[in-house]
C-alpha positions, 0 to 999 in steps of 0.5 A, a space after each residue: 517502453 519496458 517497466 521492470 518491476 521488483 517485488 518483495 513478499 513473504 508471510 514471515 514477519 521480521 525478516 527485514 522486508 521493509 528495511 530491504 525495500 527501503 534501502 534498495 528503493 533509495 539506492 535505485 533512485 540515487 542511481 537514476 531509476 524511477 522508483 515507486 515503493 508501495 507500502 501494502 502492508 497493514 503495519 504501514 512501516 515502509 511508510 513510517 520509514 519514508 515519512 516523519 511523524 507530522 507527514 504520516 499524521 497529515 496522511 491519515 487524518 480526514 480523507 485518507 490519501 493512502 492505499 486504504 483511501 483507494 480501496 475503501 469504497 470497495 470494502 464499504 460496498 459504495 464504489 470502485 476503487 478510488 485514487 491513492 496519492 503518491 508521496 514524493 521523497 526524493 525529486 521525481 525519481 522516488 515516490 511512495 504509495 503510502 500505506 495505512 493502519 486501517 488496511 487491517 480491516 480489509 485484510 480481515 475482510 479478504 479473509 471472510 469474503 474469500 469463502 463467500 466467493 464459493 457461494 457466488 456472492 457478488 460483492 465477495 468477488 468484487 472485494 477479492 
């Protein structure tokens, strides 16, 4: 089985990446494709576009069932990558890997740990 991947990436903010992903994901799902929309942006705007305010609040309360919840053990140095929970948005054809504002802490960690890799620090390599 061949899986096709479409990725949108650009470091420049405010150019419409989130809006484009949101609409392309819905269009592909409506056309019958199975789509996973992954929100890896620390601003979590894609998650906010797909879910209502109450759903987002439930996701971010307690143990976070988001991409952050999956990588938090690595950030804390307490274990391997965990599981994130996919959120169905349109039958089984369109699911969201929800983002999280807490990803900004990991983004900062990546920046500092990158340089520590040069010193051969094992934790830095695991994080990066």
